[in-house]
C-alpha positions as a Markdown table, in Angstrom:
| # | Residue | x | y | z |
|---|---|---|---|---|
| 1 | Unk | 0.0 | 0.0 | 0.0 |
| 2 | Unk | 2.9 | 2.4 | 0.9 |
| 3 | Unk | 4.5 | 1.8 | -2.5 |
| 4 | Unk | 1.1 | 2.4 | -4.3 |
| 5 | Unk | 0.8 | 5.8 | -2.5 |
| 6 | Unk | 4.3 | 6.7 | -3.6 |
| 7 | Unk | 3.5 | 5.7 | -7.2 |
| 8 | Unk | 0.3 | 7.9 | -7.2 |
| 9 | Unk | 2.2 | 10.8 | -5.7 |
| 10 | Unk | 5.0 | 10.4 | -8.2 |
| 11 | Unk | 2.5 | 10.4 | -11.1 |
| 12 | Unk | 0.8 | 13.6 | -9.9 |
| 13 | Unk | 4.2 | 15.3 | -9.7 |
| 14 | Unk | 5.1 | 14.0 | -13.1 |
| 15 | Unk | 2.2 | 15.6 | -14.8 |
| 16 | Unk | 2.8 | 18.8 | -12.8 |
| 17 | Unk | 6.6 | 19.0 | -13.5 |
| 18 | Unk | 7.0 | 17.6 | -16.9 |
| 19 | Unk | 6.3 | 20.9 | -18.5 |
| 20 | Unk | 8.8 | 22.7 | -16.2 |
| 21 | Unk | 12.1 | 23.5 | -17.9 |
| 22 | Unk | 14.9 | 21.3 | -16.6 |
| 23 | Unk | 18.0 | 23.0 | -17.9 |
| 24 | Unk | 21.0 | 20.8 | -18.6 |
| 25 | Unk | 24.3 | 22.4 | -18.2 |
| 26 | Unk | 27.9 | 21.4 | -17.4 |
| 27 | Unk | 29.0 | 21.2 | -13.8 |
| 28 | Unk | 32.3 | 23.0 | -13.1 |
| 29 | Unk | 34.4 | 20.4 | -11.3 |
| 30 | Unk | 36.6 | 22.2 | -8.7 |
| 31 | Unk | 39.2 | 19.7 | -7.6 |
| 32 | Unk | 41.6 | 20.5 | -4.8 |
| 33 | Unk | 44.6 | 18.4 | -3.6 |
| 34 | Unk | 45.7 | 19.7 | -0.2 |
| 35 | Unk | 47.6 | 16.9 | 1.6 |
| 36 | Unk | 47.9 | 17.1 | 5.4 |
| 37 | Unk | 49.5 | 14.1 | 7.1 |
| 38 | Unk | 47.8 | 13.4 | 10.4 |
| 39 | Unk | 49.5 | 10.3 | 11.7 |
| 40 | Unk | 52.2 | 7.9 | 10.7 |
| 41 | Unk | 52.8 | 4.5 | 12.0 |
| 42 | Unk | 54.5 | 1.4 | 10.8 |
| 43 | Unk | 51.8 | -0.6 | 8.9 |
| 44 | Unk | 49.4 | 2.3 | 8.5 |
| 45 | Unk | 48.7 | 6.0 | 8.6 |
| 46 | Unk | 46.0 | 8.5 | 7.9 |
| 47 | Unk | 46.1 | 11.9 | 6.1 |
| 48 | Unk | 43.7 | 14.5 | 5.0 |
| 49 | Unk | 43.1 | 15.7 | 1.5 |
| 50 | Unk | 40.8 | 18.7 | 1.2 |
| 51 | Unk | 38.8 | 17.5 | 4.3 |
| 52 | Unk | 38.7 | 13.9 | 3.2 |
| 53 | Unk | 40.3 | 11.2 | 5.4 |
| 54 | Unk | 42.7 | 8.9 | 3.6 |
| 55 | Unk | 43.4 | 5.6 | 5.4 |
| 56 | Unk | 46.5 | 3.7 | 4.3 |
| 57 | Unk | 47.0 | 0.2 | 5.7 |
| 58 | Unk | 49.7 | -2.4 | 4.8 |
| 59 | Unk | 51.2 | -5.6 | 6.0 |
| 60 | Unk | 49.5 | -8.8 | 7.0 |
| 61 | Unk | 45.8 | -9.0 | 7.1 |
| 62 | Unk | 45.8 | -8.9 | 10.9 |
| 63 | Unk | 48.1 | -5.8 | 10.8 |
| 64 | Unk | 45.8 | -4.0 | 8.3 |
| 65 | Unk | 42.8 | -4.7 | 10.4 |
| 66 | Unk | 44.5 | -3.6 | 13.6 |
| 67 | Unk | 45.6 | -0.3 | 12.0 |
| 68 | Unk | 42.1 | 0.4 | 10.6 |
| 69 | Unk | 40.7 | 0.0 | 14.1 |
| 70 | Unk | 43.3 | 1.8 | 16.0 |
| 71 | Unk | 43.8 | 4.8 | 13.7 |
| 72 | Unk | 40.1 | 5.5 | 13.3 |
| 73 | Unk | 38.9 | 4.1 | 16.5 |
| 74 | Unk | 36.1 | 6.6 | 17.3 |
| 75 | Unk | 34.7 | 6.6 | 13.8 |
| 76 | Unk | 34.8 | 2.8 | 13.7 |
| 77 | Unk | 32.8 | 2.6 | 17.0 |
| 78 | Unk | 30.3 | 5.0 | 15.6 |
| 79 | Unk | 29.6 | 2.8 | 12.6 |
| 80 | Unk | 29.4 | -0.4 | 14.6 |
| 81 | Unk | 26.8 | 1.2 | 17.0 |
| 82 | Unk | 24.9 | 2.7 | 14.1 |
| 83 | Unk | 24.5 | -0.4 | 12.0 |
| 84 | Unk | 23.5 | -2.6 | 15.0 |
| 85 | Unk | 21.0 | 0.0 | 16.0 |
| 86 | Unk | 19.7 | 0.3 | 12.4 |
| 87 | Unk | 19.3 | -3.5 | 12.2 |
| 88 | Unk | 17.4 | -3.6 | 15.4 |
| 89 | Unk | 15.1 | -0.8 | 14.3 |
| 90 | Unk | 14.2 | -3.0 | 11.3 |
| 91 | Unk | 13.5 | -6.1 | 13.4 |
| 92 | Unk | 16.9 | -7.8 | 13.2 |
| 93 | Unk | 18.1 | -8.4 | 16.8 |
| 94 | Unk | 21.7 | -8.7 | 17.9 |
| 95 | Unk | 21.1 | -12.4 | 18.5 |
| 96 | Unk | 19.9 | -12.7 | 14.9 |
| 97 | Unk | 23.1 | -11.1 | 13.6 |
| 98 | Unk | 25.2 | -13.5 | 15.8 |
| 99 | Unk | 23.3 | -16.5 | 14.3 |
| 100 | Unk | 23.8 | -15.1 | 10.8 |
| 101 | Unk | 27.6 | -14.6 | 11.5 |
| 102 | Unk | 27.9 | -18.2 | 12.8 |
| 103 | Unk | 26.7 | -19.4 | 9.4 |
| 104 | Unk | 28.5 | -16.9 | 7.1 |
| 105 | Unk | 31.9 | -17.2 | 8.7 |
| 106 | Unk | 32.3 | -20.6 | 7.1 |
| 107 | Unk | 32.5 | -18.9 | 3.7 |
| 108 | Unk | 34.9 | -16.1 | 4.5 |
| 109 | Unk | 38.6 | -16.6 | 3.6 |
| 110 | Unk | 40.8 | -17.1 | 6.7 |
| 111 | Unk | 43.0 | -14.1 | 5.8 |
| 112 | Unk | 39.9 | -11.9 | 6.1 |
| 113 | Unk | 39.0 | -13.5 | 9.4 |
| 114 | Unk | 42.5 | -12.5 | 10.6 |
| 115 | Unk | 41.9 | -9.0 | 9.4 |
| 116 | Unk | 38.6 | -8.9 | 11.4 |
| 117 | Unk | 40.4 | -10.1 | 14.5 |
| 118 | Unk | 43.1 | -7.4 | 14.1 |
| 119 | Unk | 40.3 | -4.9 | 13.7 |
| 120 | Unk | 38.7 | -6.1 | 17.0 |
| 121 | Unk | 42.0 | -5.9 | 18.8 |
| 122 | Unk | 42.7 | -2.4 | 17.5 |
| 123 | Unk | 39.3 | -1.4 | 18.9 |
| 124 | Unk | 39.7 | -3.3 | 22.2 |
| 125 | Unk | 36.3 | -5.0 | 21.4 |
| 126 | Unk | 35.1 | -8.6 | 21.4 |
| 127 | Unk | 35.5 | -10.3 | 18.0 |
| 128 | Unk | 31.8 | -11.2 | 17.9 |
| 129 | Unk | 30.7 | -7.6 | 18.2 |
| 130 | Unk | 32.7 | -6.4 | 15.3 |
| 131 | Unk | 31.7 | -9.4 | 13.2 |
| 132 | Unk | 28.0 | -8.8 | 13.6 |
| 133 | Unk | 28.6 | -5.1 | 13.0 |
| 134 | Unk | 30.1 | -6.0 | 9.7 |
| 135 | Unk | 27.0 | -8.1 | 8.8 |
| 136 | Unk | 24.7 | -5.2 | 9.9 |
| 137 | Unk | 26.4 | -2.9 | 7.4 |
| 138 | Unk | 26.2 | -5.6 | 4.6 |
| 139 | Unk | 22.4 | -5.7 | 5.1 |
| 140 | Unk | 21.7 | -2.0 | 5.1 |
| 141 | Unk | 20.5 | -1.9 | 1.5 |
| 142 | Unk | 18.1 | -4.8 | 2.2 |
| 143 | Unk | 16.4 | -2.8 | 5.0 |
| 144 | Unk | 15.8 | 0.5 | 3.1 |
| 145 | Unk | 14.3 | -0.2 | -0.3 |
| 146 | Unk | 11.4 | 2.0 | -1.6 |
| 147 | Unk | 11.5 | 3.2 | -5.1 |
| 148 | Unk | 14.8 | 1.3 | -5.6 |
| 149 | Unk | 16.6 | 3.3 | -8.2 |
| 150 | Unk | 19.7 | 2.2 | -6.5 |
| 151 | Unk | 23.2 | 2.1 | -7.9 |
| 152 | Unk | 24.7 | 2.1 | -11.4 |
| 153 | Unk | 28.0 | 1.3 | -13.1 |
| 154 | Unk | 29.3 | 2.2 | -16.5 |
| 155 | Unk | 32.6 | 2.0 | -18.3 |
| 156 | Unk | 33.9 | 3.2 | -21.7 |
| 157 | Unk | 37.0 | 3.0 | -23.7 |
| 158 | Unk | 38.5 | 3.3 | -27.2 |
| 159 | Unk | 36.5 | 5.5 | -29.7 |
| 160 | Unk | 34.0 | 6.3 | -26.9 |
| 161 | Unk | 36.5 | 8.3 | -24.9 |
| 162 | Unk | 38.3 | 11.5 | -25.7 |
| 163 | Unk | 41.8 | 9.9 | -25.5 |
| 164 | Unk | 41.1 | 6.2 | -26.0 |
| 165 | Unk | 41.7 | 5.4 | -22.3 |
| 166 | Unk | 39.4 | 3.3 | -20.3 |
| 167 | Unk | 37.2 | 5.0 | -17.7 |
| 168 | Unk | 34.9 | 3.4 | -15.1 |
| 169 | Unk | 32.1 | 5.2 | -13.2 |
| 170 | Unk | 30.0 | 4.2 | -10.3 |
| 171 | Unk | 27.3 | 5.5 | -8.0 |
| 172 | Unk | 26.5 | 3.9 | -4.6 |
| 173 | Unk | 22.8 | 4.7 | -3.8 |
| 174 | Unk | 21.7 | 4.0 | -0.2 |
| 175 | Unk | 20.0 | 6.5 | 2.3 |
| 176 | Unk | 22.6 | 8.8 | 3.9 |
| 177 | Unk | 20.9 | 9.1 | 7.4 |
| 178 | Unk | 22.5 | 6.2 | 9.2 |
| 179 | Unk | 23.1 | 7.6 | 12.7 |
| 180 | Unk | 25.1 | 6.5 | 15.7 |
| 181 | Unk | 22.6 | 6.5 | 18.6 |
| 182 | Unk | 25.3 | 7.4 | 21.2 |
| 183 | Unk | 27.1 | 10.4 | 19.6 |
| 184 | Unk | 24.3 | 11.4 | 17.1 |
| 185 | Unk | 26.8 | 11.4 | 14.3 |
| 186 | Unk | 25.4 | 10.6 | 10.8 |
| 187 | Unk | 28.2 | 8.2 | 9.9 |
| 188 | Unk | 27.7 | 8.2 | 6.1 |
| 189 | Unk | 27.9 | 12.0 | 5.9 |
| 190 | Unk | 30.8 | 12.4 | 8.3 |
| 191 | Unk | 32.9 | 9.2 | 8.2 |
| 192 | Unk | 33.4 | 8.2 | 4.6 |
| 193 | Unk | 37.0 | 7.7 | 3.7 |
| 194 | Unk | 39.3 | 6.7 | 0.9 |
| 195 | Unk | 41.2 | 3.5 | 1.8 |
| 196 | Unk | 44.4 | 2.3 | 0.3 |
| 197 | Unk | 45.2 | -1.4 | 1.1 |
| 198 | Unk | 48.6 | -3.0 | 0.6 |
| 199 | Unk | 48.4 | -6.6 | 1.7 |
| 200 | Unk | 51.7 | -8.6 | 2.0 |
| 201 | Unk | 50.2 | -11.4 | -0.1 |
| 202 | Unk | 48.1 | -9.5 | -2.7 |
| 203 | Unk | 47.8 | -6.4 | -4.8 |
| 204 | Unk | 47.4 | -2.9 | -3.5 |
| 205 | Unk | 44.0 | -1.3 | -4.1 |
| 206 | Unk | 42.0 | 1.8 | -3.5 |
| 207 | Unk | 38.3 | 2.6 | -3.1 |
| 208 | Unk | 35.8 | 4.8 | -1.3 |
| 209 | Unk | 34.6 | 3.2 | 1.9 |
| 210 | Unk | 33.3 | 4.1 | 5.4 |
| 211 | Unk | 35.5 | 4.0 | 8.5 |
| 212 | Unk | 34.9 | 0.8 | 10.3 |
| 213 | Unk | 33.8 | -1.3 | 7.4 |
| 214 | Unk | 36.3 | -4.1 | 6.4 |
| 215 | Unk | 34.5 | -5.1 | 3.2 |
| 216 | Unk | 35.0 | -3.1 | 0.0 |
| 217 | Unk | 32.3 | -1.4 | -2.0 |
| 218 | Unk | 34.3 | -1.4 | -5.3 |
| 219 | Unk | 37.6 | 0.2 | -6.5 |
| 220 | Unk | 40.8 | -0.3 | -8.5 |
| 221 | Unk | 43.9 | -2.3 | -7.9 |
| 222 | Unk | 47.5 | -1.7 | -8.9 |
| 223 | Unk | 47.1 | -4.1 | -11.8 |
| 224 | Unk | 44.5 | -1.8 | -13.4 |
| 225 | Unk | 41.5 | -4.0 | -12.6 |
| 226 | Unk | 38.4 | -2.0 | -11.6 |
| 227 | Unk | 35.3 | -3.5 | -10.0 |
| 228 | Unk | 31.8 | -2.1 | -9.4 |
| 229 | Unk | 28.7 | -3.9 | -8.1 |
| 230 | Unk | 24.9 | -3.4 | -8.2 |
| 231 | Unk | 22.6 | -5.5 | -6.1 |
| 232 | Unk | 19.8 | -7.1 | -8.2 |
| 233 | Unk | 16.6 | -8.7 | -6.9 |
| 234 | Unk | 16.4 | -12.4 | -7.8 |
| 235 | Unk | 14.5 | -15.4 | -6.5 |
| 236 | Unk | 17.6 | -17.6 | -7.3 |
| 237 | Unk | 19.7 | -17.1 | -4.2 |
| 238 | Unk | 21.7 | -19.1 | -1.7 |
| 239 | Unk | 23.5 | -18.4 | 1.6 |
| 240 | Unk | 26.2 | -20.9 | 0.8 |
| 241 | Unk | 28.9 | -18.6 | -0.3 |
| 242 | Unk | 31.1 | -15.6 | 0.4 |
| 243 | Unk | 29.3 | -12.3 | 1.0 |
| 244 | Unk | 29.7 | -10.0 | -2.0 |
| 245 | Unk | 31.6 | -7.2 | -0.3 |
| 246 | Unk | 34.1 | -9.6 | 1.1 |
| 247 | Unk | 34.3 | -11.1 | -2.3 |
| 248 | Unk | 35.0 | -7.7 | -3.9 |
| 249 | Unk | 38.0 | -7.3 | -1.5 |
| 250 | Unk | 39.3 | -10.7 | -2.3 |
| 251 | Unk | 39.0 | -10.0 | -6.1 |
| 252 | Unk | 40.9 | -6.7 | -5.8 |
| 253 | Unk | 43.6 | -8.4 | -3.7 |
| 254 | Unk | 44.2 | -11.3 | -6.1 |
| 255 | Unk | 43.2 | -10.3 | -9.6 |
| 256 | Unk | 45.8 | -9.2 | -12.2 |
| 257 | Unk | 43.3 | -9.3 | -15.1 |
| 258 | Unk | 39.6 | -9.0 | -15.7 |
| 259 | Unk | 39.5 | -12.7 | -16.6 |
| 260 | Unk | 40.8 | -13.6 | -13.1 |
| 261 | Unk | 38.3 | -11.3 | -11.5 |
| 262 | Unk | 35.4 | -12.8 | -13.4 |
| 263 | Unk | 36.6 | -16.3 | -12.5 |
| 264 | Unk | 36.5 | -15.5 | -8.7 |
| 265 | Unk | 33.0 | -14.0 | -9.0 |
| 266 | Unk | 31.4 | -16.7 | -11.1 |
| 267 | Unk | 32.9 | -19.4 | -8.8 |
| 268 | Unk | 31.2 | -17.7 | -5.8 |
| 269 | Unk | 27.7 | -17.1 | -6.9 |
| 270 | Unk | 25.3 | -16.4 | -4.0 |
| 271 | Unk | 22.5 | -14.3 | -5.5 |
| 272 | Unk | 21.4 | -11.3 | -7.5 |
| 273 | Unk | 24.3 | -9.1 | -8.5 |
| 274 | Unk | 25.4 | -7.2 | -11.6 |
| 275 | Unk | 29.1 | -6.3 | -11.9 |
| 276 | Unk | 31.0 | -4.1 | -14.3 |
| 277 | Unk | 34.6 | -5.3 | -14.4 |
| 278 | Unk | 37.3 | -3.3 | -16.3 |
| 279 | Unk | 40.8 | -4.0 | -17.4 |
| 280 | Unk | 42.7 | -1.2 | -19.1 |
| 281 | Unk | 45.5 | -3.5 | -20.3 |
| 282 | Unk | 43.3 | -5.0 | -23.0 |
| 283 | Unk | 41.4 | -2.6 | -22.8 |
| 284 | Unk | 37.8 | -3.9 | -22.2 |
| 285 | Unk | 35.0 | -3.8 | -19.7 |
| 286 | Unk | 32.6 | -6.6 | -19.0 |
| 287 | Unk | 29.1 | -6.8 | -17.6 |
| 288 | Unk | 28.8 | -9.8 | -15.3 |
| 289 | Unk | 25.3 | -10.8 | -14.1 |
| 290 | Unk | 24.9 | -13.6 | -11.6 |
| 291 | Unk | 22.4 | -15.4 | -9.5 |
| 292 | Unk | 23.0 | -18.5 | -7.4 |
| 293 | Unk | 22.8 | -20.9 | -10.5 |
| 294 | Unk | 23.2 | -18.7 | -13.5 |
| 295 | Unk | 25.7 | -16.2 | -14.9 |
| 296 | Unk | 26.2 | -14.0 | -18.0 |
| 297 | Unk | 29.4 | -12.4 | -19.1 |
| 298 | Unk | 29.5 | -10.0 | -22.1 |
| 299 | Unk | 30.9 | -6.8 | -23.4 |
| 300 | Unk | 29.3 | -4.0 | -25.5 |
| 301 | Unk | 28.8 | -6.0 | -28.7 |
| 302 | Unk | 27.3 | -9.1 | -27.2 |
| 303 | Unk | 23.8 | -9.6 | -28.7 |
| 304 | Unk | 22.4 | -9.7 | -25.2 |
| 305 | Unk | 23.2 | -6.0 | -24.8 |
| 306 | Unk | 20.7 | -5.2 | -27.6 |
| 307 | Unk | 17.7 | -7.1 | -26.3 |
| 308 | Unk | 14.7 | -4.7 | -26.5 |
| 309 | Unk | 14.1 | -2.4 | -24.6 |
| 310 | Unk | 17.9 | -2.2 | -23.9 |
| 311 | Unk | 20.4 | -1.2 | -26.5 |
| 312 | Unk | 24.1 | -1.4 | -27.2 |
| 313 | Unk | 26.4 | 1.7 | -27.2 |
| 314 | Unk | 29.7 | 1.3 | -29.0 |
| 315 | Unk | 32.6 | 0.5 | -26.6 |
| 316 | Unk | 30.4 | 1.2 | -23.5 |
| 317 | Unk | 28.9 | -1.2 | -20.9 |
| 318 | Unk | 26.5 | -0.1 | -18.2 |
| 319 | Unk | 24.2 | -1.6 | -15.6 |
| 320 | Unk | 21.6 | -0.5 | -13.1 |
| 321 | Unk | 19.6 | -2.9 | -10.8 |
| 322 | Unk | 17.9 | -4.8 | -13.6 |
| 323 | Unk | 19.1 | -8.0 | -15.4 |
| 324 | Unk | 19.4 | -7.8 | -19.2 |
| 325 | Unk | 20.2 | -11.5 | -19.9 |
| 326 | Unk | 16.9 | -13.2 | -20.3 |
| 327 | Unk | 17.7 | -16.3 | -18.3 |
| 328 | Unk | 18.7 | -14.2 | -15.3 |
| 329 | Unk | 15.8 | -11.8 | -15.9 |
| 330 | Unk | 13.4 | -14.7 | -15.5 |
| 331 | Unk | 14.7 | -15.1 | -11.9 |
| 332 | Unk | 13.7 | -11.4 | -11.3 |
| 333 | Unk | 10.5 | -10.6 | -13.2 |
| 334 | Unk | 7.7 | -12.2 | -15.2 |
| 335 | Unk | 7.6 | -9.6 | -17.9 |
| 336 | Unk | 11.0 | -8.9 | -19.5 |
| 337 | Unk | 10.0 | -5.5 | -20.9 |
| 338 | Unk | 9.6 | -3.1 | -17.9 |
| 339 | Unk | 9.5 | 0.3 | -19.7 |
| 340 | Unk | 5.8 | 1.1 | -19.3 |
| 341 | Unk | 5.2 | 4.0 | -16.8 |
| 342 | Unk | 1.5 | 3.4 | -16.6 |
| 343 | Unk | 1.9 | -0.3 | -16.0 |
| 344 | Unk | 4.1 | 0.7 | -13.1 |
| 345 | Unk | 1.4 | 2.9 | -11.7 |
| 346 | Unk | -1.0 | 0.0 | -11.9 |
| 347 | Unk | 1.5 | -2.2 | -9.9 |
| 348 | Unk | 2.3 | -4.4 | -12.9 |
| 349 | Unk | 5.8 | -3.1 | -13.7 |
| 350 | Unk | 7.9 | -3.2 | -10.5 |
| 351 | Unk | 11.2 | -2.7 | -12.2 |
| 352 | Unk | 10.3 | 0.3 | -14.3 |
| 353 | Unk | 12.4 | 2.7 | -12.1 |
| 354 | Unk | 15.5 | 0.5 | -12.7 |
| 355 | Unk | 14.9 | 0.5 | -16.5 |
| 356 | Unk | 14.4 | 4.3 | -16.4 |
| 357 | Unk | 17.7 | 4.6 | -14.5 |
| 358 | Unk | 19.4 | 2.6 | -17.3 |
| 359 | Unk | 17.7 | 4.8 | -19.9 |
| 360 | Unk | 18.8 | 8.1 | -18.3 |
| 361 | Unk | 22.4 | 6.9 | -17.9 |
| 362 | Unk | 22.5 | 5.7 | -21.5 |
| 363 | Unk | 21.2 | 9.1 | -22.8 |
| 364 | Unk | 23.8 | 10.9 | -20.8 |
| 365 | Unk | 26.5 | 8.6 | -22.2 |
| 366 | Unk | 25.3 | 9.0 | -25.8 |
| 367 | Unk | 25.3 | 12.8 | -25.4 |
| 368 | Unk | 29.0 | 12.7 | -24.7 |
| 369 | Unk | 30.0 | 9.7 | -26.8 |
| 370 | Unk | 33.5 | 10.2 | -28.3 |
| 371 | Unk | 34.3 | 12.8 | -25.7 |
| 372 | Unk | 33.9 | 10.7 | -22.5 |
| 373 | Unk | 36.5 | 11.3 | -19.9 |
| 374 | Unk | 36.6 | 12.0 | -16.1 |
| 375 | Unk | 35.0 | 15.4 | -16.4 |
| 376 | Unk | 32.1 | 14.3 | -18.7 |
| 377 | Unk | 31.5 | 11.1 | -16.8 |
| 378 | Unk | 31.2 | 12.9 | -13.5 |
| 379 | Unk | 28.8 | 15.3 | -15.3 |
| 380 | Unk | 26.7 | 12.4 | -16.5 |
| 381 | Unk | 26.4 | 11.1 | -13.0 |
| 382 | Unk | 25.5 | 14.5 | -11.6 |
| 383 | Unk | 23.1 | 15.4 | -14.3 |
| 384 | Unk | 21.4 | 12.0 | -14.1 |
| 385 | Unk | 20.8 | 12.3 | -10.3 |
| 386 | Unk | 19.9 | 16.0 | -10.4 |
| 387 | Unk | 17.1 | 15.1 | -12.8 |
| 388 | Unk | 18.5 | 17.0 | -15.8 |
| 389 | Unk | 18.1 | 14.0 | -18.0 |
| 390 | Unk | 15.0 | 12.3 | -16.6 |
| 391 | Unk | 12.2 | 13.8 | -14.5 |
| 392 | Unk | 12.0 | 10.7 | -12.4 |
| 393 | Unk | 15.3 | 11.5 | -10.7 |
| 394 | Unk | 14.3 | 15.1 | -10.1 |
| 395 | Unk | 11.3 | 13.8 | -8.2 |
| 396 | Unk | 13.1 | 10.9 | -6.4 |
| 397 | Unk | 16.0 | 13.0 | -5.2 |
| 398 | Unk | 13.8 | 16.0 | -4.3 |
| 399 | Unk | 11.6 | 13.7 | -2.1 |
| 400 | Unk | 14.7 | 11.9 | -0.7 |
| 401 | Unk | 13.4 | 8.6 | -2.1 |
| 402 | Unk | 16.8 | 8.3 | -3.7 |
| 403 | Unk | 20.0 | 9.2 | -1.9 |
| 404 | Unk | 23.7 | 8.6 | -2.7 |
| 405 | Unk | 26.6 | 7.8 | -0.5 |
| 406 | Unk | 29.3 | 8.4 | -3.0 |
| 407 | Unk | 30.1 | 8.5 | -6.7 |
| 408 | Unk | 33.4 | 8.0 | -8.5 |
| 409 | Unk | 35.2 | 7.8 | -11.8 |
| 410 | Unk | 38.4 | 5.8 | -12.1 |
| 411 | Unk | 41.0 | 5.8 | -14.9 |
| 412 | Unk | 42.9 | 2.5 | -14.1 |
| 413 | Unk | 45.7 | 3.2 | -16.5 |
| 414 | Unk | 46.8 | 6.3 | -14.6 |
| 415 | Unk | 45.5 | 5.3 | -11.2 |
| 416 | Unk | 43.4 | 8.5 | -10.9 |
| 417 | Unk | 40.1 | 8.5 | -9.0 |
| 418 | Unk | 37.6 | 11.5 | -9.0 |
| 419 | Unk | 34.9 | 11.2 | -6.4 |
| 420 | Unk | 32.2 | 12.9 | -4.4 |
| 421 | Unk | 30.8 | 12.1 | -1.0 |
| 422 | Unk | 27.6 | 12.7 | 0.9 |
| 423 | Unk | 27.8 | 15.4 | 3.5 |
| 424 | Unk | 26.1 | 18.4 | 5.1 |
| 425 | Unk | 22.7 | 16.7 | 4.6 |
| 426 | Unk | 23.2 | 16.4 | 0.9 |
| 427 | Unk | 23.8 | 13.3 | -1.4 |
| 428 | Unk | 27.1 | 12.9 | -3.1 |
| 429 | Unk | 26.1 | 14.3 | -6.4 |
| 430 | Unk | 25.5 | 17.7 | -4.9 |
| 431 | Unk | 28.9 | 18.0 | -3.3 |
| 432 | Unk | 32.4 | 18.9 | -4.6 |
| 433 | Unk | 34.6 | 16.6 | -6.6 |
| 434 | Unk | 37.9 | 15.4 | -5.1 |
| 435 | Unk | 40.8 | 13.7 | -6.8 |
| 436 | Unk | 43.4 | 11.2 | -5.6 |
| 437 | Unk | 45.9 | 8.9 | -7.4 |
| 438 | Unk | 46.6 | 5.3 | -6.3 |
| 439 | Unk | 50.2 | 5.3 | -7.6 |
| 440 | Unk | 51.1 | 8.5 | -5.8 |
| 441 | Unk | 50.1 | 6.8 | -2.5 |
| 442 | Unk | 52.1 | 3.7 | -3.3 |
| 443 | Unk | 55.2 | 5.7 | -3.9 |
| 444 | Unk | 55.2 | 7.2 | -0.4 |
């Protein structure tokens, strides 16, 4: 009933606003690189760049976890309290999380268990508490779905870009009001970080994360492999496998090529996910759709990418929260074509918003095709979410139905990452753009 009221309200706003001019214009990207070293310890340190906290950890998995916890102790505690409180608000008790952890831990690599133990020791907390806090964070998107326009990934290379280089963009769309009940801190808006990891037995990597979370939400490694993920609803799921965000970290730690990354992901299928995996060395990007028992791997010219109402764009792959492969789509929805607005209003087209997200992103890409680069890709993300391409986003973001933790664009060949973060009560796409470089950090 709640979703039906939202649909009716959206339709009224649509007919009211569709005639209002929505002016598309370029966003001036002001990027500042002011480095301020805050702490320096063997195995890890933190520094500040234009107000953004950068956490650098290296060594064994235990040492990296310990440094994460000890260097950002108060922020980590805020996240753990916030996610456990958030889970309880949604009917998931601490005991439920403990039970879940007792099952999931059997599918997490031992190195990452060591990292979690180091994290607990760095915080002077029981291992069980930080373990269930991790699981609470992993489940946040499951507790907060409404219109579900969440997340997108896209990548382009060759003739699609201004210089032929590969670029990969990503938006992480989850509500930004996760609050620590003790301090009152909104942890998403105040505690997001850039993390650089240098495991002794693995490849260095970089991504946007949140202090206190030991999984990864996507990123790039020193071998030029980039990984982004979207959750996708599916009825073909299993709990017998590694949770996706731990899997992302494992892939970044151990993959020197896109082929290796795809192998790790397709060998650990647990449920609905859509990845974009990029490798500048070829260069190529792949869309990888998985459920517990099915998978699809394809790049821009695979015939699957042109199944109506979807369409291919030369040397571009992109995904939102909707399957395109028909076998996988059958685990998500009865009707393959989800583009009808009025069917959605009648409750017959649940995945219309995700298709509309795909459409808006695609239009933005086509408008810049041949001139895609870091600046234009950040502009596509900002214009999409500001509603300058599609009225639905104007409504969804104005009503806070859709909010964004962070957005980034990565050029893996150069190691550059441009990113925006939620803050000051605003989603990421409304805030300033920052810039960092993985290889600069690794040279320190």
